N, C-alpha and C positions, 0 to 999 in steps of 0.2 A: 600704367596699370591696365590690365586686361579688362575689357568690357564685361559686365555682368548682366547686361540687358536680357530680358527674358524673350524667348521667341513669341511671335504673335500667337494668340489663341487659335486662330484659323489662318492657314496659309493664304497669302494675298491673292494668288490666282484663283483659288477655290472660292474665296469670299467674293471676289469680283464677279465670277460666273454665276454664283448663286444669287447675289444681290440683283443682278440684271434680270434673272429669270423671275425672282420674287416681285420686282417692281412691275413687270409686265403681266404677272399672273392675276386673274380675276376670280377663279374657283380654286379654293385650297382646302385640303383636309389635313388634319393633324391627329396622330394617334399617340396617346400618352401612356406610359408605364411607370413601374415602381422606381426606375432609375431617376426619374424627375424628382421624386420625393426624397430619395437618398441624398440629393444635393441640398436638401434643407436640414439634413442631420436627423431625419425621422428614423428612430431605431426600429428594429424588427420587433414584432409582438411575440416572437418565439424565443425561447431561451435555449439552453443546452439540449442537444438531441432533437431540436425542432419542436420542443414542447412549450406550452404555456402552463405552468404548474406542472400537473401530471397529465395534461390533455393535449392531444393533437388538435389542429384546426378542424379536422374532419369529425372530431368528437363533439365540437361545439357549434360549428357553423352549418347546422342542418335543421330542417323542420322537426326531426325526430328528437334532437337534443332539446329543442325549445319545448316540445310537448312533455318531455320528461322532467326538465328542470329549467324553467325560464329565469329563475333567479341566478343560477350559475352562468347562463348564457349572457344575461345582462351584465354580470360582473366582468366577464371577458370583454364584451364590447364597450363597456364603460371605460375599462383600462385603455383600450385602443383609442377611444375618443380623447381621453385625458392626455395620452402621449402625443396624439396628433396636434392637440391644442398647445402642447409645450414647445412646438417649433413654429417657425414663420414661413409663409410662402417665400420662395427665393426669386431671384431676378428673372428666371426663365418663366415662372408662373405669371409674373407681372408683364413681361414682354408679350407673351401670348394673349393675355387679356387686352393689352393695348392694341395688338394687331387687329382685333375685331372692329376697332373704331376706324381703321384705315382700309380694311378689305371686307366689304359687305358680304361677299361670297366665301366667307371663311367659317368652317365648322370644325370643332374639336371633338374627338371621340376619346374619352379617358377610361382606362381600365382601373384607375385609382379610386379608392373610397375615402380618402383622408380629408377631403374638404379644402385642400390647400388652393386649388384653382378657384374655388368659390370665394375664398377669403381674399384672394388677390384681385377680386373684382371681374372675374370672367363672366360675362353675361350668360344667364342660364339658357337662353334660347340659342346660344352659340356653343353650348357645352352639353354634350350628351354622355351620360354616365352609364357605361355598359354594365357595370357591376354594382350600381347603386352608390349609396354614400352612408358613412357612419353617422352623418349629421341629418339625415332624413329619417323620419319615424313614420310608422303606419300602424293602423289598428290590426291586431291579429284575428279579430272576430271576422268569420267568413262573410257575413252579411254587411258589414260596415266597410265603407270606402274611404275612411278619413286617412289623409296623408299630410304631413308637414315637412317643408323643405327648410334646410339650414337652421336646424335647431342646435345652437352651439352652447347651450346651458351645460355647465360642468360643475357638479354632477347633475344629471337630468332629473334626478330625485335625491333627497337627502340621504335615503338608505344606501345609495351607491357611492357616497363620498369616499374618496381615497385619503386616508390619513397622511399627514406630512411628517409624522415621526416614525419611529422604528417599530411601531406595533403592527405595521403591515409592509411586508417586503416588496410589495408591488408598487409602492409609492416612489416617485422620483427622488425625493429627498433621502429616503432610506437607502435606495440603490446607490446614490452618490456617496453617502457617508459610510455604508458598510460593504459596498462593492459586492452585493449579493446578486445572484442570477434570478431572473423572474420565474424560472422553473423550479426554484428552491421550494420545497414543501414544508419548511420548518414552522410556518405559521398557517394555521387552518383558515380557509375562507369562511366568512360568516354565512349562515343560511338566511336567505332573504325570502320572506313571504310574498305571496301574490299581492296582498293589499298594499305593500310597500313599493311595488314596481310602478312605473309610469302608466296611467290609465288614459284611455281615449276621452278626450273632452266632448266628443260628439255623441257617441252611443252610451258613455258613462260606465260601461261594464267591461269592455274589451281591454286587454293589456296591450300597450304599444310595444312594437318590436323594432329593431334596427332596420333601416330600409336598404339593406344590402342583399345581394343575390347569394342564397345559400346553396351549398352542394345539393344537387337534386332538384333545384328550381331552374325554370327557364329564365333566360335573359329578358329584361323588360320589353314587352311587345311594342309599347309606344315609342321607346327609344329606337329599337331596331327599325320600325316602320318610318320614323322620321329620317333616320340616316339613309335608308333605302330610297326614300322619296327624293332626298337631296341629290343623291348620286344619279338616279334615273332621270330626274328632270334637268340635269346639267348636260348640255350638249358636249361639253369638254371639261375635263379636270386638268388643271395646269400643274399642280404640285400636291404631293403628299409628304408631310414630314412625320418621321417616325422617331419619337423622342423617349429614351429610357426603357425601351421594350425591344425584344427581338422580333415581335410580330410573327411568331412562328406557329401560333395555334389559332384555332377558329374562335371568334370571327375575325380577329385582327388580320391574319394572313389573307383572308378573302378580300378585305378592304384594300389592301396593297395591290393585290392582283387586279381588282375591279378598277381601281384608279388608273393603274397602268394601261388597262385596256381602253380607257378613255383618254389616253394621251399623256398621263401624268408622269413627270420626272420625280424620283424618289430622293429624298434627303434624310439620312439617318444620323441621329445624335446619340452616341452611346459610349460608355467607358470601354467596353470590350469590342474590339474590331471583329471578333468572331460572331457577334450577335447581329447577324444580317437577317433581313426578311426571308421567309421560307423560299421565295422565288429567286433569292440571291440579288446581287447588285449588277446593274447593266450599265452599258456605256451612256454617259450623260447624267448618271446619278452621282450624289455626293455622300461621302461618309465622314462625318466630323467626330473624331475620337476625343473624348474628354468629358469634363464636367458640364452638364447641361446648363447649370446656373451661370456659367461663363460664356459658353458657346452660343446659346439661343439669343441672348440679348445682342451679341456681336453680329450674328447672321441676319437679324431682323432690323438692325440699326439703320439701314439705308431707307427704310420705310417709316419706322416709328420713332427714329431719333434715340437719344440716350434713355436708358432704363434706370429709374431710381431704385433705391432699396425699398423694402416693404415698410409701409407705415400704417398704423391702424387709424390714424386721424383722417 
């Protein structure tokens, strides 16, 4: 009977050369993108035509949308929080979190806002969120500096609760039972007043907003400064891993190029072989094509050992 053994997740020769380099590396950068979350089964927040209900992301993810209708904006982000909490960190998230305990000079830059790296136990001092997080909140009052990290309460306030029956088509249960698209407008969203939105516990009057970077806002200065200081203070960067992203736009592309200039070899993990960094692949780089949840634990195994499945305990 013919053998049905599956081919290895990573070719043996590539795994060997990468593992040897990883073991000898002391300064490592990792850049994460949406492809890593796709391995957890996180669905897109957009429905047919790129819409959420009848809105584009640009309609809702802006300071002007917030000023116009914070209740609608919070319903959009509460839905995204709810969907992110409906899935679990995958083994790639866990493997990267474990690598921080074996390589002190390891820093992860994430373009994801879904909180999966945090839930996997990735230390916050080793995880820099370029676009913020759905689960960070901050006061929208100009004079108040209140911020809270890793608020995983779902819903964040009772008024934003998503029903689990068919009265609201954006609920997970309703989508499973009726197979409706999240952009369906058959059921109106409720209007939520300011008094029912989450309020700042510090100043008492400001409304809390999602701690994500909206269109028209600058990337967080403290995050960019920390990353720049890490790079500038490192005499040499040994490795940069690019996982689930093409790293073709700023600032991702600049980090790949800067790491290369400091001697780094590049390892890309992506489903699509066409998703290369803007500067392309060079001799000595690695491209591991496939599911990050399978590949990342395999290529880090020589340093961190076996990677378990996620457990909340």
